Backbone as CSV, one residue per row, in Angstrom:
resi,resn,N_x,N_y,N_z,CA_x,CA_y,CA_z,C_x,C_y,C_z
1,MET,38.355,75.072,153.408,37.828,73.734,153.184,38.592,73.035,152.069
2,THR,38.671,71.716,152.144,39.269,70.960,151.059,38.253,70.789,149.938
3,VAL,38.727,70.534,148.756,37.853,70.351,147.601,37.112,69.026,147.722
4,SER,35.799,69.079,147.568,35.004,67.852,147.588,34.153,67.689,146.334
5,VAL,33.837,68.819,145.669,32.995,68.785,144.462,33.770,69.416,143.308
6,VAL,33.858,68.703,142.188,34.549,69.201,141.001,33.552,69.265,139.856
7,GLY,33.364,70.461,139.325,32.470,70.644,138.195,33.237,70.630,136.883
8,PHE,32.630,70.084,135.861,33.249,70.021,134.537,32.320,70.620,133.497
9,ASP,32.882,71.477,132.657,32.215,71.889,131.431,32.243,70.703,130.476
10,ALA,31.425,70.735,129.439,31.367,69.613,128.491,32.013,69.952,127.151
11,ASP,31.366,70.847,126.361,31.876,71.177,125.030,33.261,71.811,125.122
12,ASP,34.209,71.223,124.409,35.593,71.706,124.307,36.374,71.560,125.608
13,THR,35.778,70.868,126.587,36.507,70.472,127.785,36.585,68.951,127.853
14,LEU,35.457,68.294,127.630,35.420,66.830,127.603,35.409,66.280,126.186
15,TRP,34.751,66.995,125.282,34.712,66.543,123.887,34.808,67.745,122.950
16,HIS,35.203,67.460,121.707,35.398,68.508,120.706,34.057,69.062,120.250
17,SER,34.002,70.379,120.084,32.773,71.018,119.626,33.068,72.201,118.708
18,GLU,33.794,73.194,119.208,33.991,74.433,118.456,34.693,74.198,117.130
19,SER,35.549,73.204,117.052,36.241,72.913,115.787,35.241,72.531,114.698
20,HIS,34.150,71.862,115.073,33.112,71.505,114.099,32.335,72.751,113.663
21,PHE,32.060,73.638,114.612,31.389,74.888,114.274,32.257,75.734,113.340
22,ALA,33.577,75.716,113.578,34.486,76.517,112.750,34.471,76.045,111.295
23,VAL,34.416,74.737,111.084,34.344,74.196,109.726,33.054,74.651,109.044
24,THR,31.958,74.586,109.779,30.667,75.001,109.224,30.652,76.492,108.917
25,GLU,31.237,77.287,109.808,31.258,78.726,109.565,32.075,79.070,108.323
26,GLN,33.158,78.342,108.076,33.946,78.600,106.872,33.131,78.274,105.619
27,ARG,32.373,77.200,105.674,31.489,76.871,104.553,30.479,77.999,104.332
28,PHE,29.974,78.534,105.422,28.981,79.608,105.350,29.585,80.866,104.734
29,ARG,30.814,81.180,105.109,31.490,82.345,104.525,31.660,82.162,103.022
30,ASP,32.017,80.944,102.617,32.176,80.659,101.186,30.844,80.795,100.458
31,LEU,29.776,80.357,101.119,28.445,80.426,100.505,28.046,81.867,100.219
32,LEU,28.425,82.785,101.115,28.017,84.186,100.970,29.075,85.039,100.272
33,ALA,30.101,84.407,99.730,31.159,85.152,99.043,30.640,86.054,97.928
34,PRO,29.595,85.665,97.187,29.099,86.567,96.130,28.537,87.884,96.675
35,TRP,28.209,87.935,97.945,27.590,89.140,98.506,28.498,89.927,99.452
36,LEU,29.409,89.214,100.141,30.163,89.895,101.195,31.490,89.193,101.437
37,ALA,32.499,89.982,101.840,33.812,89.412,102.156,33.716,88.499,103.376
38,ALA,34.616,87.521,103.425,34.554,86.497,104.465,34.586,87.086,105.872
39,ASP,35.486,88.030,106.132,35.594,88.622,107.470,34.301,89.327,107.863
40,GLU,33.704,90.005,106.907,32.462,90.721,107.194,31.314,89.747,107.452
41,VAL,31.324,88.633,106.747,30.313,87.603,107.014,30.438,87.114,108.453
42,GLY,31.673,86.867,108.876,31.897,86.406,110.239,31.414,87.404,111.276
43,GLU,31.663,88.680,111.030,31.220,89.728,111.960,29.697,89.814,112.016
44,ARG,29.076,89.725,110.836,27.610,89.809,110.796,26.983,88.601,111.497
45,LEU,27.570,87.444,111.290,27.035,86.232,111.912,27.177,86.300,113.435
46,LEU,28.341,86.721,113.918,28.557,86.826,115.358,27.562,87.802,115.993
47,ALA,27.362,88.940,115.331,26.411,89.921,115.848,24.998,89.340,115.906
48,ARG,24.632,88.586,114.880,23.300,87.987,114.851,23.171,86.908,115.930
49,GLU,24.218,86.107,116.124,24.187,85.083,117.173,24.001,85.717,118.546
50,ARG,24.742,86.788,118.807,24.628,87.455,120.104,23.231,88.032,120.309
51,ALA,22.679,88.607,119.260,21.339,89.175,119.359,20.285,88.089,119.588
52,ASN,20.560,86.897,119.108,19.582,85.808,119.192,19.721,84.933,120.427
53,LEU,20.758,85.148,121.227,20.988,84.266,122.374,19.796,84.223,123.319
54,GLU,19.173,85.359,123.550,18.045,85.388,124.473,16.815,84.682,123.911
55,VAL,16.811,84.484,122.606,15.668,83.822,121.967,15.948,82.348,121.716
56,PHE,17.105,82.060,121.115,17.432,80.692,120.724,18.331,79.978,121.731
57,GLY,19.041,80.730,122.573,19.992,80.108,123.476,21.246,79.660,122.731
58,TYR,22.047,78.836,123.402,23.302,78.352,122.839,23.086,77.034,122.100
59,GLY,23.983,76.744,121.164,23.952,75.444,120.516,23.779,75.501,119.017
60,ALA,23.777,74.313,118.414,23.763,74.188,116.959,22.461,74.682,116.329
61,LYS,21.346,74.523,117.033,20.072,74.970,116.456,20.038,76.490,116.328
62,GLY,20.422,77.179,117.392,20.469,78.634,117.335,21.478,79.129,116.319
63,PHE,22.616,78.424,116.228,23.646,78.768,115.248,23.100,78.648,113.825
64,THR,22.366,77.587,113.566,21.807,77.364,112.232,20.785,78.442,111.876
65,LEU,19.907,78.742,112.801,18.910,79.788,112.547,19.576,81.147,112.347
66,SER,20.637,81.406,113.092,21.363,82.678,112.932,22.052,82.741,111.576
67,MET,22.569,81.609,111.088,23.167,81.583,109.747,22.123,81.903,108.687
68,ILE,20.943,81.299,108.807,19.896,81.538,107.820,19.478,83.013,107.838
69,GLU,19.290,83.544,109.016,18.873,84.940,109.135,19.943,85.873,108.571
70,THR,21.204,85.591,108.877,22.306,86.413,108.360,22.368,86.342,106.840
71,ALA,22.218,85.141,106.299,22.287,84.962,104.851,21.181,85.739,104.144
72,LEU,19.991,85.720,104.693,18.877,86.454,104.085,19.109,87.958,104.150
73,GLU,19.695,88.424,105.251,19.996,89.851,105.388,21.075,90.282,104.389
74,VAL,22.162,89.507,104.348,23.295,89.855,103.495,22.902,89.838,102.020
75,SER,22.042,88.882,101.642,21.645,88.739,100.234,20.414,89.555,99.881
76,ASP,19.935,90.354,100.820,18.705,91.135,100.606,17.541,90.253,100.182
77,GLY,17.494,89.063,100.778,16.386,88.163,100.510,16.473,87.407,99.213
78,THR,17.612,87.498,98.523,17.724,86.824,97.221,18.390,85.456,97.321
79,LEU,18.750,85.020,98.522,19.416,83.723,98.686,18.520,82.616,98.137
80,PRO,19.021,81.782,97.235,18.201,80.708,96.677,17.736,79.724,97.743
81,ALA,16.602,79.119,97.517,16.064,78.133,98.460,17.037,76.977,98.653
82,ALA,17.753,76.614,97.602,18.720,75.509,97.711,19.839,75.842,98.694
83,ALA,20.217,77.135,98.737,21.260,77.554,99.669,20.747,77.512,101.107
84,VAL,19.493,77.882,101.305,18.893,77.784,102.640,18.876,76.329,103.096
85,GLN,18.513,75.444,102.176,18.511,74.017,102.505,19.911,73.538,102.846
86,GLN,20.920,74.069,102.170,22.297,73.696,102.451,22.681,74.071,103.882
87,VAL,22.287,75.259,104.302,22.572,75.686,105.672,21.867,74.780,106.677
88,ILE,20.635,74.424,106.393,19.896,73.514,107.280,20.611,72.174,107.377
89,ASP,21.102,71.681,106.253,21.827,70.405,106.247,23.102,70.492,107.074
90,TRP,23.795,71.629,107.011,24.987,71.802,107.840,24.623,71.768,109.319
91,GLY,23.501,72.379,109.651,23.048,72.349,111.035,22.754,70.941,111.502
92,LYS,22.141,70.149,110.646,21.860,68.752,110.988,23.159,67.967,111.172
93,GLU,24.153,68.277,110.357,25.449,67.616,110.517,26.042,67.899,111.893
94,LEU,25.934,69.146,112.332,26.431,69.500,113.659,25.682,68.742,114.747
95,LEU,24.381,68.658,114.607,23.567,67.985,115.614,23.813,66.484,115.654
96,CYS,24.189,65.921,114.517,24.375,64.463,114.429,25.837,64.043,114.482
97,HIS,26.740,64.995,114.641,28.174,64.661,114.635,28.504,63.767,115.820
98,PRO,29.252,62.690,115.585,29.627,61.801,116.692,30.419,62.544,117.766
99,VAL,30.253,62.130,119.007,31.003,62.714,120.113,32.446,62.211,120.060
100,GLU,33.383,63.148,120.069,34.805,62.806,120.030,35.449,63.320,121.309
101,LEU,35.801,62.401,122.203,36.382,62.788,123.478,37.773,63.388,123.287
102,ILE,38.086,64.374,124.104,39.407,64.997,124.097,40.379,64.102,124.847
103,ASP,41.645,64.164,124.503,42.673,63.334,125.139,42.631,63.455,126.658
104,HIS,42.874,62.340,127.327,42.997,62.238,128.788,41.673,62.280,129.530
105,VAL,40.553,62.449,128.828,39.275,62.612,129.525,38.816,61.354,130.252
106,PRO,38.685,60.194,129.590,38.125,59.028,130.301,38.954,58.613,131.506
107,GLU,40.254,58.540,131.335,41.098,58.074,132.437,41.134,59.061,133.597
108,THR,41.100,60.353,133.265,41.117,61.361,134.330,39.831,61.325,135.144
109,LEU,38.690,61.263,134.484,37.418,61.211,135.204,37.307,59.935,136.033
110,SER,37.762,58.823,135.477,37.709,57.560,136.216,38.568,57.624,137.470
111,LEU,39.695,58.294,137.377,40.577,58.429,138.528,39.966,59.332,139.598
112,LEU,39.324,60.405,139.171,38.799,61.391,140.121,37.498,60.951,140.780
113,THR,36.731,60.109,140.115,35.397,59.779,140.618,35.446,59.084,141.972
114,GLY,36.534,58.449,142.307,36.641,57.810,143.613,37.101,58.739,144.708
115,CYS,37.502,59.952,144.327,38.050,60.905,145.297,37.187,62.148,145.477
116,TYR,36.396,62.483,144.469,35.594,63.703,144.503,34.187,63.420,143.983
117,ARG,33.276,64.290,144.319,31.939,64.253,143.723,32.002,65.055,142.421
118,LEU,31.745,64.411,141.296,31.870,65.057,139.999,30.496,65.505,139.498
119,VAL,30.457,66.741,138.975,29.217,67.307,138.456,29.491,67.872,137.070
120,LEU,28.680,67.503,136.101,28.793,68.053,134.748,27.870,69.265,134.642
121,ILE,28.441,70.413,134.288,27.668,71.651,134.175,27.907,72.223,132.786
122,THR,26.915,72.120,131.929,27.082,72.551,130.546,25.883,73.367,130.102
123,LYS,26.104,74.300,129.212,24.994,75.087,128.676,24.753,74.689,127.226
124,GLY,23.547,74.923,126.776,23.222,74.584,125.398,21.821,74.017,125.283
125,ASP,21.509,73.498,124.112,20.209,72.908,123.839,20.035,71.624,124.644
126,LEU,18.944,71.519,125.384,18.733,70.381,126.280,18.800,69.049,125.553
127,PHE,18.056,68.927,124.456,18.011,67.651,123.728,19.390,67.269,123.201
128,HIS,20.079,68.234,122.578,21.383,67.939,121.998,22.403,67.588,123.075
129,GLN,22.423,68.349,124.179,23.386,68.079,125.234,23.113,66.735,125.905
130,GLU,21.861,66.421,126.132,21.530,65.112,126.703,22.004,63.991,125.791
131,SER,21.844,64.194,124.489,22.275,63.176,123.524,23.784,62.992,123.570
132,LYS,24.522,64.091,123.657,25.981,64.005,123.696,26.476,63.372,124.993
133,VAL,25.842,63.721,126.096,26.228,63.110,127.370,26.028,61.599,127.306
134,ALA,24.894,61.169,126.779,24.610,59.737,126.680,25.596,59.037,125.752
135,GLU,25.878,59.658,124.601,26.783,59.043,123.632,28.223,59.010,124.129
136,SER,28.589,59.950,124.996,29.976,60.031,125.467,30.399,58.837,126.303
137,GLY,29.431,58.183,126.946,29.758,57.076,127.835,30.286,57.522,129.187
138,LEU,30.175,58.812,129.484,30.732,59.361,130.724,29.684,59.604,131.804
139,ALA,28.409,59.492,131.470,27.344,59.917,132.375,27.444,59.264,133.748
140,GLU,27.775,57.994,133.793,27.792,57.267,135.072,28.895,57.747,136.009
141,LEU,29.849,58.523,135.486,30.936,59.027,136.324,30.539,60.287,137.084
142,PHE,29.390,60.869,136.733,28.963,62.126,137.352,27.819,61.900,138.335
143,GLU,27.916,62.567,139.477,26.838,62.522,140.458,25.612,63.266,139.947
144,ARG,25.848,64.365,139.233,24.774,65.161,138.669,25.165,65.632,137.279
145,VAL,24.176,65.809,136.418,24.360,66.442,135.116,23.424,67.641,135.073
146,GLU,23.989,68.825,134.957,23.215,70.064,134.957,23.358,70.732,133.592
147,ILE,22.267,70.806,132.840,22.248,71.491,131.544,21.526,72.819,131.750
148,VAL,22.257,73.907,131.591,21.736,75.231,131.953,21.689,76.135,130.721
149,THR,20.891,77.187,130.818,20.784,78.117,129.701,21.916,79.135,129.698
150,GLU,22.492,79.391,130.855,23.593,80.349,130.984,24.413,79.962,132.201
151,LYS,25.662,80.419,132.244,26.519,80.158,133.399,26.796,81.488,134.095
152,SER,26.084,81.706,135.166,26.220,82.928,135.950,26.500,82.527,137.392
153,PRO,26.930,83.470,138.219,27.120,83.129,139.637,25.853,82.557,140.268
154,GLU,24.689,83.087,139.884,23.439,82.607,140.446,23.176,81.160,140.048
155,VAL,23.474,80.823,138.804,23.275,79.446,138.341,24.213,78.500,139.075
156,TYR,25.478,78.876,139.193,26.419,78.031,139.933,25.992,77.888,141.387
157,ARG,25.480,78.964,141.978,25.039,78.896,143.371,23.903,77.886,143.531
158,ARG,22.961,77.890,142.574,21.849,76.938,142.655,22.342,75.502,142.495
159,VAL,23.308,75.304,141.611,23.859,73.955,141.432,24.502,73.480,142.734
160,LEU,25.267,74.339,143.378,25.922,73.958,144.633,24.898,73.696,145.731
161,GLN,23.826,74.455,145.742,22.782,74.201,146.726,22.170,72.827,146.521
162,ARG,21.972,72.440,145.257,21.414,71.111,144.992,22.397,70.014,145.376
163,CYS,23.695,70.364,145.383,24.728,69.405,145.791,25.009,69.457,147.290
164,SER,24.331,70.381,147.999,24.584,70.603,149.432,26.065,70.871,149.679
165,ALA,26.646,71.741,148.860,28.070,72.064,148.951,28.261,73.571,149.051
166,GLU,29.350,73.963,149.697,29.722,75.364,149.827,30.689,75.751,148.704
167,PRO,30.721,77.039,148.319,31.667,77.462,147.285,33.109,77.095,147.587
168,ALA,33.497,77.152,148.850,34.881,76.844,149.219,35.247,75.393,148.955
169,GLU,34.244,74.538,148.791,34.485,73.117,148.520,34.530,72.816,147.026
170,PHE,34.248,73.828,146.208,33.969,73.602,144.785,35.090,74.120,143.893
171,VAL,35.418,73.346,142.864,36.330,73.761,141.799,35.652,73.485,140.470
172,MET,35.634,74.476,139.577,35.066,74.314,138.241,36.183,74.180,137.230
173,VAL,36.044,73.241,136.298,37.053,72.967,135.285,36.439,73.192,133.907
174,GLY,37.059,74.053,133.083,36.496,74.291,131.766,37.399,75.104,130.873
175,ASN,37.004,75.227,129.615,37.839,75.902,128.613,37.529,77.380,128.461
176,SER,36.414,77.843,129.037,35.984,79.230,128.835,36.210,80.064,130.086
177,ILE,37.035,81.097,129.964,37.231,82.010,131.089,35.931,82.735,131.397
178,ARG,35.203,83.138,130.359,33.945,83.856,130.559,32.928,83.012,131.320
179,SER,32.786,81.758,130.965,31.711,80.927,131.518,32.134,80.019,132.667
180,ASP,33.373,79.551,132.634,33.813,78.542,133.590,34.747,79.066,134.676
181,VAL,35.203,80.301,134.529,36.131,80.866,135.504,35.540,82.079,136.216
182,LEU,35.236,83.145,135.487,34.846,84.407,136.113,33.608,84.302,137.008
183,PRO,32.504,83.681,136.562,31.348,83.599,137.461,31.600,82.728,138.680
184,VAL,32.492,81.752,138.543,32.831,80.877,139.671,33.636,81.648,140.712
185,LEU,34.564,82.472,140.238,35.341,83.296,141.158,34.442,84.281,141.889
186,GLU,33.493,84.847,141.176,32.563,85.794,141.797,31.757,85.128,142.911
187,LEU,31.524,83.855,142.754,30.783,83.093,143.754,31.627,82.804,144.995
188,GLY,32.956,82.898,144.845,33.846,82.585,145.959,34.431,81.194,145.890
189,ALA,34.275,80.536,144.745,34.848,79.206,144.540,36.137,79.332,143.735
190,ARG,36.683,78.195,143.326,37.915,78.190,142.551,37.673,77.578,141.176
191,ALA,38.598,77.817,140.254,38.420,77.342,138.886,39.748,76.925,138.286
192,VAL,39.653,76.003,137.326,40.814,75.542,136.562,40.495,75.727,135.090
193,HIS,41.313,76.513,134.407,41.120,76.781,132.986,41.931,75.787,132.172
194,VAL,41.257,75.107,131.235,41.918,74.165,130.319,41.685,74.689,128.902
195,PRO,42.625,75.438,128.341,42.397,76.060,127.029,42.117,75.032,125.933
196,TYR,41.249,75.428,125.008,40.990,74.642,123.804,41.575,75.407,122.628
197,GLY,41.868,74.701,121.553,42.551,75.320,120.418,41.798,76.454,119.764
198,ILE,40.448,76.402,119.809,39.611,77.418,119.190,38.630,77.925,120.241
199,THR,38.476,79.234,120.318,37.505,79.820,121.245,36.496,80.637,120.458
200,TRP,35.225,80.354,120.670,34.163,81.138,120.042,34.328,82.591,120.477
201,ALA,34.207,83.501,119.526,34.458,84.917,119.801,33.590,85.442,120.940
202,HIS,32.384,84.932,121.067,31.508,85.387,122.144,32.057,85.038,123.522
203,GLU,32.839,83.962,123.608,33.391,83.518,124.885,34.749,84.150,125.182
204,ALA,35.326,84.829,124.217,36.671,85.378,124.392,36.645,86.560,125.357
205,VAL,37.633,86.594,126.258,37.788,87.709,127.195,39.269,88.022,127.313
206,ASP,39.563,89.151,127.943,40.939,89.499,128.249,41.469,88.487,129.255
207,GLU,42.482,87.735,128.879,42.974,86.669,129.744,43.872,87.180,130.864
208,THR,44.147,88.468,130.908,44.947,89.006,132.010,44.009,89.306,133.176
209,VAL,43.321,88.254,133.622,42.362,88.390,134.703,43.085,88.278,136.032
210,ASP,42.772,89.181,136.960,43.362,89.127,138.289,42.959,87.815,138.950
211,ASP,43.932,87.007,139.312,43.623,85.708,139.900,43.517,85.758,141.416
212,GLY,43.503,86.952,141.980,43.343,87.063,143.421,44.423,86.298,144.142
213,GLU,44.026,85.413,145.020,44.967,84.586,145.765,45.018,83.197,145.129
214,CYS,45.402,83.171,143.864,45.518,81.907,143.125,44.199,81.136,143.138
215,SER,43.086,81.837,142.992,41.783,81.181,143.013,41.458,80.509,141.690
216,TRP,42.249,80.772,140.664,42.105,80.003,139.437,43.474,79.710,138.853
217,LEU,43.560,78.560,138.212,44.821,78.059,137.671,44.579,77.572,136.257
218,ARG,45.654,77.368,135.514,45.552,76.892,134.140,46.401,75.641,133.970
219,ILE,45.849,74.663,133.272,46.593,73.467,132.924,46.521,73.272,131.417
220,ASP,47.451,72.506,130.868,47.491,72.295,129.422,46.504,71.233,128.957
221,HIS,46.238,70.258,129.804,45.288,69.203,129.447,44.760,68.559,130.729
222,LEU,43.672,67.807,130.608,43.015,67.250,131.783,43.863,66.218,132.509
223,GLY,44.852,65.653,131.829,45.731,64.697,132.495,46.491,65.309,133.663
224,GLU,46.606,66.640,133.671,47.303,67.328,134.758,46.389,67.633,135.938
225,LEU,45.095,67.399,135.781,44.142,67.827,136.804,44.260,67.071,138.129
226,PRO,44.385,65.740,138.140,44.457,65.054,139.445,45.582,65.566,140.337
227,GLY,46.752,65.786,139.763,47.858,66.283,140.557,47.598,67.677,141.089
228,LEU,46.978,68.525,140.243,46.677,69.890,140.680,45.659,69.879,141.819
229,LEU,44.598,69.093,141.680,43.586,69.041,142.735,44.169,68.535,144.043
230,GLY,45.110,67.620,143.937,45.736,67.092,145.145,46.527,68.118,145.907
231,ARG,46.920,69.193,145.201,47.720,70.238,145.851,46.860,71.385,146.389
232,LEU,45.583,71.429,146.018,44.732,72.520,146.462,44.337,72.363,147.941
C-alpha cells in the first residue's frame, strides 16, 4: 500500500524539549554538589525517574517530583526547604517555557497536509501537551492529536484503528528509536528517525537496529521528509 497516514512525535521532533530538561538537570546536579558528585546525581535521578514512570508518567511534573525525591534521598532528608522550593520553581519554568519550533517544521507540515493525513502522537502530561500543541500553532494541520501515556505497538494499533488505517499505510516520524521506531516496526508499519541533539537516557537504545527491508529510514531534518515520503 502507498502511504496515506503520517504520524509525528511532538517533543524534540516538532519543538525543542530535552534541551530545556538538560539545563534544569545541570542546575539540579549543582544543587546537590555538597552531597554527591554530578555523575552520581544524574544516575540517581535517572533511576528514580524510571521507577516513577508508572506512577507519574512522562513529562515535567514527574521530572520535578523525581528531582525532589532524589534530593531528599541524597541529602538524607537534610535538604533545606528553600532548595525544595528552588526545584519546584525549576519545574514551573519547564511547564511555562515557550514552545520553540524546530527548523523546517511549519513549512514541512504545511506541504504534507495536502497530500497525507497527519496525526500527532505524543506521550506526556495531558494538560502540558495540550498547552504546547495549542501554543505551537500547528494543531489545525493535524487530523488527530493523540496524547498517550506510552508508545507501544498496542497503542499505535489503537490509533490506526481510530484512523481507519492499516499499518502498511502508516509511517511514524520521530526522534526516539525506542518510542517512534521500534514499536511501529513491530506493528508492521514504517518509521522515519529524525535525530535530536540530546536524547534522554531512558529513550536511548542500541542504534544498530536491524532495519529489515528498509522499514525505517533516517533523515537529518524534517525538510527532507517530503522527498523521502514521495519515494516510499
